[in-house]
mmCIF file of the C-alpha atoms, coordinates in Angstrom:
data_MODEL
# 
_entry.id   MODEL 
# 
loop_
_atom_site.group_PDB 
_atom_site.id 
_atom_site.type_symbol 
_atom_site.label_atom_id 
_atom_site.label_alt_id 
_atom_site.label_comp_id 
_atom_site.label_asym_id 
_atom_site.label_entity_id 
_atom_site.label_seq_id 
_atom_site.pdbx_PDB_ins_code 
_atom_site.Cartn_x 
_atom_site.Cartn_y 
_atom_site.Cartn_z 
_atom_site.occupancy 
_atom_site.B_iso_or_equiv 
_atom_site.pdbx_formal_charge 
_atom_site.auth_seq_id 
_atom_site.auth_comp_id 
_atom_site.auth_asym_id 
_atom_site.auth_atom_id 
_atom_site.pdbx_PDB_model_num 
ATOM 1   C CA . MET A 1 1   ? 64.692  26.715  7.855  1.00 0.00 ? 1   MET A CA 1 
ATOM 2   C CA . GLY A 1 2   ? 63.435  27.939  11.236 1.00 0.00 ? 2   GLY A CA 1 
ATOM 3   C CA . LEU A 1 3   ? 59.813  27.764  10.046 1.00 0.00 ? 3   LEU A CA 1 
ATOM 4   C CA . LEU A 1 4   ? 60.138  24.128  8.952  1.00 0.00 ? 4   LEU A CA 1 
ATOM 5   C CA . ARG A 1 5   ? 61.759  23.191  12.247 1.00 0.00 ? 5   ARG A CA 1 
ATOM 6   C CA . MET A 1 6   ? 58.968  24.921  14.221 1.00 0.00 ? 6   MET A CA 1 
ATOM 7   C CA . ALA A 1 7   ? 56.256  23.167  12.157 1.00 0.00 ? 7   ALA A CA 1 
ATOM 8   C CA . THR A 1 8   ? 57.917  19.789  12.673 1.00 0.00 ? 8   THR A CA 1 
ATOM 9   C CA . ARG A 1 9   ? 58.280  20.376  16.385 1.00 0.00 ? 9   ARG A CA 1 
ATOM 10  C CA . THR A 1 10  ? 54.600  21.386  16.655 1.00 0.00 ? 10  THR A CA 1 
ATOM 11  C CA . ALA A 1 11  ? 53.534  18.229  14.791 1.00 0.00 ? 11  ALA A CA 1 
ATOM 12  C CA . VAL A 1 12  ? 55.632  16.014  17.078 1.00 0.00 ? 12  VAL A CA 1 
ATOM 13  C CA . VAL A 1 13  ? 54.257  17.685  20.214 1.00 0.00 ? 13  VAL A CA 1 
ATOM 14  C CA . ALA A 1 14  ? 50.665  17.425  18.932 1.00 0.00 ? 14  ALA A CA 1 
ATOM 15  C CA . GLY A 1 15  ? 51.128  13.768  17.985 1.00 0.00 ? 15  GLY A CA 1 
ATOM 16  C CA . THR A 1 16  ? 52.594  12.941  21.366 1.00 0.00 ? 16  THR A CA 1 
ATOM 17  C CA . ALA A 1 17  ? 49.791  14.761  23.165 1.00 0.00 ? 17  ALA A CA 1 
ATOM 18  C CA . THR A 1 18  ? 47.191  12.860  21.135 1.00 0.00 ? 18  THR A CA 1 
ATOM 19  C CA . ALA A 1 19  ? 48.830  9.511   21.865 1.00 0.00 ? 19  ALA A CA 1 
ATOM 20  C CA . VAL A 1 20  ? 49.012  10.232  25.596 1.00 0.00 ? 20  VAL A CA 1 
ATOM 21  C CA . SER A 1 21  ? 45.427  11.456  25.660 1.00 0.00 ? 21  SER A CA 1 
ATOM 22  C CA . ASN A 1 22  ? 44.187  8.319   23.885 1.00 0.00 ? 22  ASN A CA 1 
ATOM 23  C CA . ARG A 1 23  ? 46.070  6.070   26.290 1.00 0.00 ? 23  ARG A CA 1 
ATOM 24  C CA . VAL A 1 24  ? 44.672  7.878   29.323 1.00 0.00 ? 24  VAL A CA 1 
ATOM 25  C CA . SER A 1 25  ? 41.150  7.592   27.891 1.00 0.00 ? 25  SER A CA 1 
ATOM 26  C CA . ARG A 1 26  ? 41.560  3.854   27.278 1.00 0.00 ? 26  ARG A CA 1 
ATOM 27  C CA . ARG A 1 27  ? 42.870  3.281   30.792 1.00 0.00 ? 27  ARG A CA 1 
ATOM 28  C CA . GLN A 1 28  ? 39.988  5.208   32.324 1.00 0.00 ? 28  GLN A CA 1 
ATOM 29  C CA . ALA A 1 29  ? 37.451  3.324   30.202 1.00 0.00 ? 29  ALA A CA 1 
ATOM 30  C CA . ASN A 1 30  ? 38.972  0.007   31.277 1.00 0.00 ? 30  ASN A CA 1 
ATOM 31  C CA . ARG A 1 31  ? 38.878  1.041   34.935 1.00 0.00 ? 31  ARG A CA 1 
ATOM 32  C CA . TRP A 1 32  ? 35.232  2.129   34.697 1.00 0.00 ? 32  TRP A CA 1 
ATOM 33  C CA . GLU A 1 33  ? 34.282  -1.061  32.884 1.00 0.00 ? 33  GLU A CA 1 
ATOM 34  C CA . SER A 1 34  ? 35.974  -3.273  35.469 1.00 0.00 ? 34  SER A CA 1 
ATOM 35  C CA . LYS A 1 35  ? 34.395  -1.275  38.280 1.00 0.00 ? 35  LYS A CA 1 
ATOM 36  C CA . GLU A 1 36  ? 30.924  -1.649  36.686 1.00 0.00 ? 36  GLU A CA 1 
ATOM 37  C CA . GLN A 1 37  ? 31.481  -5.379  36.251 1.00 0.00 ? 37  GLN A CA 1 
ATOM 38  C CA . GLU A 1 38  ? 32.511  -5.744  39.881 1.00 0.00 ? 38  GLU A CA 1 
ATOM 39  C CA . GLN A 1 39  ? 29.432  -3.871  41.057 1.00 0.00 ? 39  GLN A CA 1 
ATOM 40  C CA . ALA A 1 40  ? 27.145  -5.874  38.774 1.00 0.00 ? 40  ALA A CA 1 
ATOM 41  C CA . ALA A 1 41  ? 28.703  -9.148  39.924 1.00 0.00 ? 41  ALA A CA 1 
ATOM 42  C CA . ALA A 1 42  ? 28.226  -8.107  43.539 1.00 0.00 ? 42  ALA A CA 1 
ATOM 43  C CA . GLN A 1 43  ? 24.544  -7.445  42.795 1.00 0.00 ? 43  GLN A CA 1 
ATOM 44  C CA . GLY A 1 44  ? 24.200  -10.626 40.763 1.00 0.00 ? 44  GLY A CA 1 
ATOM 45  C CA . GLY A 1 45  ? 23.555  -8.751  37.509 1.00 0.00 ? 45  GLY A CA 1 
ATOM 46  C CA . TYR A 1 46  ? 26.106  -9.735  34.900 1.00 0.00 ? 46  TYR A CA 1 
ATOM 47  C CA . PRO A 1 47  ? 27.186  -13.326 34.270 1.00 0.00 ? 47  PRO A CA 1 
ATOM 48  C CA . PRO A 1 48  ? 30.930  -14.010 34.209 1.00 0.00 ? 48  PRO A CA 1 
ATOM 49  C CA . GLN A 1 49  ? 32.639  -12.378 31.272 1.00 0.00 ? 49  GLN A CA 1 
ATOM 50  C CA . ASP A 1 50  ? 33.778  -15.663 29.644 1.00 0.00 ? 50  ASP A CA 1 
ATOM 51  C CA . GLN A 1 51  ? 30.152  -16.496 28.777 1.00 0.00 ? 51  GLN A CA 1 
ATOM 52  C CA . GLY A 1 52  ? 29.874  -13.404 26.592 1.00 0.00 ? 52  GLY A CA 1 
ATOM 53  C CA . GLN A 1 53  ? 26.306  -12.692 27.675 1.00 0.00 ? 53  GLN A CA 1 
ATOM 54  C CA . TYR A 1 54  ? 24.790  -9.465  28.865 1.00 0.00 ? 54  TYR A CA 1 
ATOM 55  C CA . PRO A 1 55  ? 21.557  -8.935  30.760 1.00 0.00 ? 55  PRO A CA 1 
ATOM 56  C CA . PRO A 1 56  ? 18.576  -7.904  28.647 1.00 0.00 ? 56  PRO A CA 1 
ATOM 57  C CA . GLN A 1 57  ? 18.218  -4.201  28.215 1.00 0.00 ? 57  GLN A CA 1 
ATOM 58  C CA . GLN A 1 58  ? 15.186  -2.544  29.667 1.00 0.00 ? 58  GLN A CA 1 
ATOM 59  C CA . GLN A 1 59  ? 12.597  -1.388  27.170 1.00 0.00 ? 59  GLN A CA 1 
ATOM 60  C CA . TYR A 1 60  ? 11.091  1.987   27.899 1.00 0.00 ? 60  TYR A CA 1 
ATOM 61  C CA . ALA A 1 61  ? 7.672   2.684   26.472 1.00 0.00 ? 61  ALA A CA 1 
ATOM 62  C CA . PRO A 1 62  ? 7.077   6.203   25.212 1.00 0.00 ? 62  PRO A CA 1 
ATOM 63  C CA . PRO A 1 63  ? 4.713   8.243   27.349 1.00 0.00 ? 63  PRO A CA 1 
ATOM 64  C CA . PRO A 1 64  ? 1.067   8.032   26.314 1.00 0.00 ? 64  PRO A CA 1 
ATOM 65  C CA . PRO A 1 65  ? -0.152  10.876  24.129 1.00 0.00 ? 65  PRO A CA 1 
ATOM 66  C CA . ALA A 1 66  ? -1.761  13.766  25.905 1.00 0.00 ? 66  ALA A CA 1 
ATOM 67  C CA . PRO A 1 67  ? -5.552  13.671  25.846 1.00 0.00 ? 67  PRO A CA 1 
ATOM 68  C CA . ALA A 1 68  ? -7.219  15.956  23.354 1.00 0.00 ? 68  ALA A CA 1 
ATOM 69  C CA . PRO A 1 69  ? -8.382  19.157  24.994 1.00 0.00 ? 69  PRO A CA 1 
ATOM 70  C CA . GLU A 1 70  ? -12.100 19.269  25.556 1.00 0.00 ? 70  GLU A CA 1 
ATOM 71  C CA . ALA A 1 71  ? -14.120 21.944  23.829 1.00 0.00 ? 71  ALA A CA 1 
ATOM 72  C CA . ALA A 1 72  ? -14.077 24.959  26.056 1.00 0.00 ? 72  ALA A CA 1 
ATOM 73  C CA . PRO A 1 73  ? -17.433 25.894  27.546 1.00 0.00 ? 73  PRO A CA 1 
ATOM 74  C CA . GLU A 1 74  ? -16.868 29.412  26.253 1.00 0.00 ? 74  GLU A CA 1 
ATOM 75  C CA . ASP A 1 75  ? -17.204 28.091  22.691 1.00 0.00 ? 75  ASP A CA 1 
ATOM 76  C CA . SER A 1 76  ? -20.653 26.684  23.393 1.00 0.00 ? 76  SER A CA 1 
ATOM 77  C CA . ASP A 1 77  ? -21.612 29.861  25.251 1.00 0.00 ? 77  ASP A CA 1 
ATOM 78  C CA . VAL A 1 78  ? -20.488 31.975  22.325 1.00 0.00 ? 78  VAL A CA 1 
ATOM 79  C CA . ALA A 1 79  ? -22.489 29.812  19.954 1.00 0.00 ? 79  ALA A CA 1 
ATOM 80  C CA . LYS A 1 80  ? -25.580 30.144  22.168 1.00 0.00 ? 80  LYS A CA 1 
ATOM 81  C CA . LEU A 1 81  ? -25.161 33.908  22.363 1.00 0.00 ? 81  LEU A CA 1 
ATOM 82  C CA . GLN A 1 82  ? -24.826 34.153  18.592 1.00 0.00 ? 82  GLN A CA 1 
ATOM 83  C CA . GLN A 1 83  ? -27.956 32.075  18.148 1.00 0.00 ? 83  GLN A CA 1 
ATOM 84  C CA . LEU A 1 84  ? -29.845 34.271  20.631 1.00 0.00 ? 84  LEU A CA 1 
ATOM 85  C CA . ALA A 1 85  ? -28.619 37.419  18.879 1.00 0.00 ? 85  ALA A CA 1 
ATOM 86  C CA . GLN A 1 86  ? -29.791 36.027  15.550 1.00 0.00 ? 86  GLN A CA 1 
ATOM 87  C CA . LEU A 1 87  ? -33.225 35.196  16.989 1.00 0.00 ? 87  LEU A CA 1 
ATOM 88  C CA . HIS A 1 88  ? -33.391 38.694  18.518 1.00 0.00 ? 88  HIS A CA 1 
ATOM 89  C CA . SER A 1 89  ? -32.475 40.369  15.234 1.00 0.00 ? 89  SER A CA 1 
ATOM 90  C CA . GLN A 1 90  ? -35.136 38.306  13.427 1.00 0.00 ? 90  GLN A CA 1 
ATOM 91  C CA . GLY A 1 91  ? -37.717 39.515  15.916 1.00 0.00 ? 91  GLY A CA 1 
ATOM 92  C CA . VAL A 1 92  ? -38.392 36.089  17.405 1.00 0.00 ? 92  VAL A CA 1 
ATOM 93  C CA . LEU A 1 93  ? -37.172 37.255  20.838 1.00 0.00 ? 93  LEU A CA 1 
ATOM 94  C CA . SER A 1 94  ? -38.157 40.523  22.470 1.00 0.00 ? 94  SER A CA 1 
ATOM 95  C CA . ASP A 1 95  ? -35.586 42.740  24.182 1.00 0.00 ? 95  ASP A CA 1 
ATOM 96  C CA . GLU A 1 96  ? -36.596 41.410  27.599 1.00 0.00 ? 96  GLU A CA 1 
ATOM 97  C CA . GLU A 1 97  ? -36.482 37.763  26.458 1.00 0.00 ? 97  GLU A CA 1 
ATOM 98  C CA . PHE A 1 98  ? -33.093 38.310  24.815 1.00 0.00 ? 98  PHE A CA 1 
ATOM 99  C CA . ALA A 1 99  ? -31.681 39.972  27.968 1.00 0.00 ? 99  ALA A CA 1 
ATOM 100 C CA . ALA A 1 100 ? -33.006 37.170  30.178 1.00 0.00 ? 100 ALA A CA 1 
ATOM 101 C CA . ALA A 1 101 ? -31.651 34.406  27.910 1.00 0.00 ? 101 ALA A CA 1 
ATOM 102 C CA . LYS A 1 102 ? -28.288 36.180  27.645 1.00 0.00 ? 102 LYS A CA 1 
ATOM 103 C CA . ALA A 1 103 ? -28.046 36.509  31.457 1.00 0.00 ? 103 ALA A CA 1 
ATOM 104 C CA . LYS A 1 104 ? -28.893 32.813  31.794 1.00 0.00 ? 104 LYS A CA 1 
ATOM 105 C CA . VAL A 1 105 ? -26.119 31.800  29.358 1.00 0.00 ? 105 VAL A CA 1 
ATOM 106 C CA . LEU A 1 106 ? -23.585 34.082  30.979 1.00 0.00 ? 106 LEU A CA 1 
ATOM 107 C CA . GLY A 1 107 ? -24.592 32.929  34.473 1.00 0.00 ? 107 GLY A CA 1 
ATOM 108 C CA . ILE A 1 108 ? -25.454 36.412  35.659 1.00 0.00 ? 108 ILE A CA 1 
# 
């Protein structure tokens, strides 16, 4: 019998707390709404409430997409070095020519 009484009491307390909490929330929401309406009316934003109209909402455009990264100069340098190495291995370029071309590509 004591367990049933304790469960009932807990339910009543929880129900009362929920009802009070909801009422406080509604009152705060009403206060904030009236305060916002007063501020908007002072600024000339909202029309009187009896018209049932609201100002148009602002449309925000998404930010433009980031530009595609440009090909890094290292990629073209690597490709040039590979081409020079291939020409050197084929015997088209001498050791001195290969070294000079490589220094030119690397900016040395």
